[in-house]
C-alpha positions in Angstrom: -2.9 49.3 16.8 -0.4 46.8 14.9 -2.0 44.4 12.2 0.1 41.5 13.5 -1.4 41.9 17.0 -5.1 42.0 15.8 -4.5 39.1 14.1 -3.2 37.5 16.9 -5.9 38.8 18.9 -8.5 37.1 16.6 -6.9 33.9 16.8 -6.4 33.4 20.2 -10.3 34.3 20.6 -11.0 31.3 17.8 -9.0 28.9 19.5 -10.8 30.0 22.9 -14.2 29.5 21.3 -13.1 26.2 19.6 -12.1 25.0 23.3 -15.4 26.2 24.8 -17.3 24.2 21.8 -15.2 20.7 22.3 -15.6 21.1 26.2 -19.6 21.9 26.0 -19.5 18.7 23.5 -17.7 16.5 26.1 -19.9 17.4 29.0 -23.0 16.9 26.6 -21.3 13.3 25.7 -20.9 12.4 29.5 -24.4 13.6 30.5 -25.7 11.7 27.8 -24.3 8.5 28.8 -25.0 9.2 32.4 -28.9 9.3 31.5 -28.9 6.4 29.0 -27.0 4.2 32.0 -30.1 4.8 34.4 -33.0 5.1 31.8 -35.3 2.0 30.8 -35.2 2.9 27.5 -31.5 3.9 26.8 -30.9 6.8 24.2 -30.4 5.7 20.8 -27.3 8.1 20.3 -25.7 6.9 23.5 -24.0 3.7 21.4 -23.0 6.1 18.4 -19.4 6.3 18.8 -17.8 10.1 19.1 -16.3 10.0 15.7 -19.6 9.1 14.2 -21.5 12.1 16.1 -18.7 14.6 14.9 -19.0 13.2 11.0 -22.7 13.7 11.6 -22.3 17.0 13.2 -20.0 18.3 10.5 -22.3 17.0 7.8 -25.4 18.9 9.2 -22.9 22.0 9.5 -22.1 21.6 5.9 -25.8 20.8 4.6 -26.7 24.2 6.4 -24.0 26.8 4.2 -25.1 24.7 0.9 -28.3 27.5 0.6 -25.6 30.1 1.6 -23.0 29.1 -1.6 -26.1 28.2 -3.8 -27.2 32.0 -3.9 -23.7 33.0 -5.0 -23.7 32.0 -9.3 -19.9 31.8 -9.3 -19.6 28.8 -6.6 -23.1 27.4 -8.3 -21.2 27.0 -11.9 -18.0 25.9 -10.7 -19.7 22.9 -8.6 -21.2 21.0 -11.4 -18.0 19.9 -12.4 -18.1 17.8 -8.7 -21.4 16.0 -9.6 -19.3 12.8 -11.2 -17.7 12.4 -7.8 -21.3 11.9 -5.8 -21.7 8.1 -5.3 -24.7 6.5 -5.9 -25.3 6.0 -2.1 -24.4 9.2 -1.1 -26.9 11.2 -3.8 -29.5 12.0 -0.9 -26.7 13.4 1.3 -24.3 14.9 -0.6 -24.5 18.1 -3.1 -22.1 19.1 -5.6 -22.2 22.4 -3.7 -20.9 20.8 -0.6 -17.5 20.1 -2.1 -16.8 23.7 -2.6 -18.0 24.0 1.3 -15.2 21.7 2.1 -12.6 23.4 0.1 -13.3 26.7 1.9 -13.2 24.9 4.9 -10.0 23.4 4.5 -8.5 26.8 3.2 -9.6 28.3 6.5 -7.8 25.2 8.3 -4.6 26.1 6.4 -4.7 29.7 6.9 -5.3 29.1 10.6 -2.2 26.6 11.0 -0.2 29.2 9.3 -1.0 31.9 11.4 -0.6 30.0 14.9 2.5 28.7 13.7 3.7 32.1 13.0 2.6 33.6 16.8 4.5 30.8 18.2 7.3 31.0 15.9 9.0 33.6 13.9 5.9 35.8 13.4 3.1 35.7 10.7 3.9 35.8 7.3 1.9 37.3 4.6 3.4 35.4 1.6 2.9 31.7 3.8 -0.6 32.8 4.4 -1.1 33.6 0.7 0.2 30.0 0.0 -1.8 28.2 2.3 -5.0 29.9 0.9 -4.2 28.3 -2.4 -3.2 25.3 -1.2 -5.9 24.7 1.1 -8.5 25.6 -1.6 -7.1 23.4 -4.3 -6.0 20.7 -2.2 -9.3 18.8 -2.5 -9.1 19.2 -6.4 -6.1 17.7 -6.1 -6.9 14.4 -4.3 -10.3 14.0 -6.2 -8.2 14.1 -9.4 -5.9 11.4 -8.3 -8.9 9.4 -7.0 -11.1 10.0 -9.9 -8.0 8.6 -12.4 -7.9 5.5 -10.3 -11.5 5.0 -10.4 -11.7 5.4 -14.4 -8.8 3.1 -14.7 -11.2 0.5 -12.9 -14.2 1.4 -15.0 -12.1 0.8 -18.5 -11.3 -2.5 -16.8 -15.0 -3.3 -16.4 -16.6 -1.9 -19.0 -16.2 -4.8 -21.4 -17.9 -7.0 -18.8 -20.6 -4.6 -18.6 -21.5 -4.9 -22.3 -21.2 -8.8 -22.1 -23.7 -8.1 -19.1 -26.0 -6.1 -20.9 -26.0 -7.7 -24.1 -26.8 -10.8 -22.3 -29.7 -9.5 -20.7 -31.2 -8.0 -24.3 -30.5 -11.6 -25.9 -33.1 -12.9 -22.9 -35.6 -10.1 -24.0 -34.9 -7.7 -21.3 -35.6 -4.0 -21.8 -32.7 -1.3 -22.0 -34.1 -0.6 -18.1 -33.9 -3.9 -16.8 -30.3 -4.5 -18.6 -28.9 -1.6 -16.5 -30.3 -2.7 -13.6 -28.7 -6.3 -14.0 -25.4 -4.6 -14.7 -25.7 -2.4 -11.5 -26.2 -5.6 -9.6 -23.8 -8.0 -11.1 -21.0 -5.6 -11.6 -18.1 -4.5 -9.0 -17.6 -1.0 -7.9 -16.9 1.6 -9.1 -18.9 0.7 -12.4 -21.7 -0.6 -10.8 -21.9 2.8 -9.0 -22.5 4.5 -12.6 -25.0 1.7 -14.2 -27.0 2.6 -10.7 -26.8 6.5 -11.9 -27.9 5.4 -15.4 -30.7 3.1 -14.1 -32.0 6.0 -11.9 -31.9 8.4 -14.8 -33.6 6.4 -17.1 -36.2 5.4 -14.6 -36.8 9.1 -14.2 -37.4 9.8 -18.1 -34.1 10.6 -19.7 -33.7 9.0 -23.2 -31.0 6.3 -23.7 -29.0 8.4 -25.6 -29.0 11.2 -22.7 -28.2 8.5 -20.3 -25.6 7.5 -22.1 -24.0 10.6 -22.9 -24.0 11.6 -19.3 -22.2 8.4 -18.5 -19.3 9.0 -21.1 -18.9 12.7 -19.8 -18.5 11.8 -16.3 -16.3 8.8 -17.1 -14.5 10.5 -19.8 -13.7 7.2 -21.7 -13.0 6.8 -25.2 -14.8 3.5 -25.1 -17.8 5.0 -23.5 -18.1 7.8 -26.0 -17.9 5.1 -28.5 -21.0 3.1 -27.0 -22.8 6.6 -26.5 -22.4 7.3 -30.1 -23.3 3.8 -31.1 -26.7 3.9 -29.5 -27.3 7.7 -30.6 -26.7 6.1 -34.4 -29.1 3.0 -33.2 -31.5 5.3 -32.0 -31.6 7.6 -35.1 -31.7 4.8 -37.7 -33.2 1.9 -35.9 -31.7 -1.7 -36.1 -31.3 -4.8 -33.9 -29.8 -3.5 -30.3 -28.4 -7.4 -29.7 -26.3 -6.8 -33.1 -25.4 -3.3 -31.8 -24.0 -4.4 -28.6 -22.7 -7.4 -30.4 -20.6 -5.5 -32.3 -19.7 -3.2 -29.6 -18.6 -6.1 -27.3 -16.6 -7.5 -30.4 -14.8 -4.2 -31.0 -13.8 -3.5 -27.3 -12.8 -7.2 -26.6 -10.6 -7.1 -29.7 -9.3 -3.5 -28.5 -8.4 -4.8 -25.3 -7.0 -8.1 -26.8 -4.8 -5.8 -29.1 -3.5 -3.3 -26.2 -2.5 -6.9 -24.6 -0.4 -8.3 -27.3 1.1 -5.2 -28.0 2.4 -5.1 -24.2 3.7 -9.1 -24.7 5.5 -7.9 -28.1 7.3 -5.3 -26.0 8.3 -7.3 -22.7 9.3 -10.6 -25.7 12.6 -11.0 -27.4 13.9 -13.2 -30.0 11.8 -15.7 -30.9 9.3 -15.1 -28.5 8.7 -11.6 -30.3 8.1 -13.0 -33.4 5.2 -15.3 -32.0 3.7 -12.3 -30.0 3.7 -10.4 -33.5 1.9 -13.6 -34.9 -0.6 -12.8 -32.4 -1.0 -9.5 -32.8 -1.6 -10.1 -36.5 -4.4 -12.5 -35.7 -6.4 -9.6 -33.7 -6.0 -7.2 -36.5 -7.4 -9.7 -38.7 -10.4 -9.6 -36.3 -10.7 -6.0 -36.4 -10.4 -6.0 -40.1 -13.8 -8.7 -40.3 -15.6 -6.2 -37.9 -14.7 -3.8 -41.0 -15.7 -6.4 -43.9 -12.0 -6.6 -45.1 -9.5 -9.0 -45.2 -5.8 -9.0 -43.7 -4.4 -9.3 -47.3 -6.4 -5.9 -48.0 -4.9 -4.2 -45.0 -1.3 -5.1 -45.6 -2.0 -3.7 -49.5 -3.0 -0.6 -48.0 -0.3 -0.7 -45.6 2.2 -1.4 -48.5 0.5 1.6 -50.8 1.0 4.2 -47.8 4.5 3.2 -46.6 5.5 4.0 -50.6 3.6 6.9 -50.6 4.5 8.5 -47.1 7.6 6.8 -46.0 8.1 3.3 -44.7 9.3 2.6 -40.8 12.3 0.8 -41.6 13.8 4.0 -43.4 12.9 5.9 -39.7 10.4 8.5 -41.5 8.0 9.8 -39.3 4.8 11.8 -40.2 4.4 15.1 -38.7 1.2 16.7 -40.8 -1.0 15.8 -43.8 -1.3 18.9 -46.4 -4.6 18.7 -48.4 -4.2 20.2 -51.8 -7.5 20.3 -52.7 
């Protein structure tokens, strides 16, 4: 028998099974409603919309297949990178391995669509099936990366506010665990979700270093790494946590302000640009004060470097530094 005929026969069988399942579901739904109508105590599920029932059944199906995939080391290792996508409120329902299950399901659906389309058009195309396997398997990754990039940007915009909230909590005598809990309640999503995760991690016994290090890895932001590093140094050398958070707060504020002023310089023109450059210089001065230096010293260092390496006015760009030691 021709291989194409076998595939077509299998597809027809699968479609037939799907239709039977859907019909049985429809009959069951109708029966439930009829029982609920005549019952003195209506069934609890009778008021649940059909779409929610389908979602619940799908979730149960995914959870059942979770144990199968966990036995395969390849999928178990690959699933770890999906942990950062799990929201705090879904932590009890969703596991990282479930993302792999969804990827496989999407891939199968893409292949089925390609085969069905081939049966009713020009025939089954092996190349099209291979492409659908690749696209179907990695489609969820593409969607998640786009979603993650947008969420990370929102977290970046709210991180300074989170530091301020925690610092105010420390000033009022709260512990790190309490400060995390306050931030989780006061901040908007998605950053509140991250602080809920940190609160839960610390509640389960993880150290402050580990909690913030995990946070920095999840969000992959330079500011989060700076925060994590500062707390690691504080833990090793000792010090006042209010002073450390105040320093972090000031640094992040000045950096954010510097970026804002830079954008305004680019957008301005003429005398307005000169004014914006003056504002930018004020931010640089403030950043210098954090490093216990003055604006004059910064300008002197800049002049020395321009003489040694070349100035911007000569359109000279530094490509690399060679150490002669």
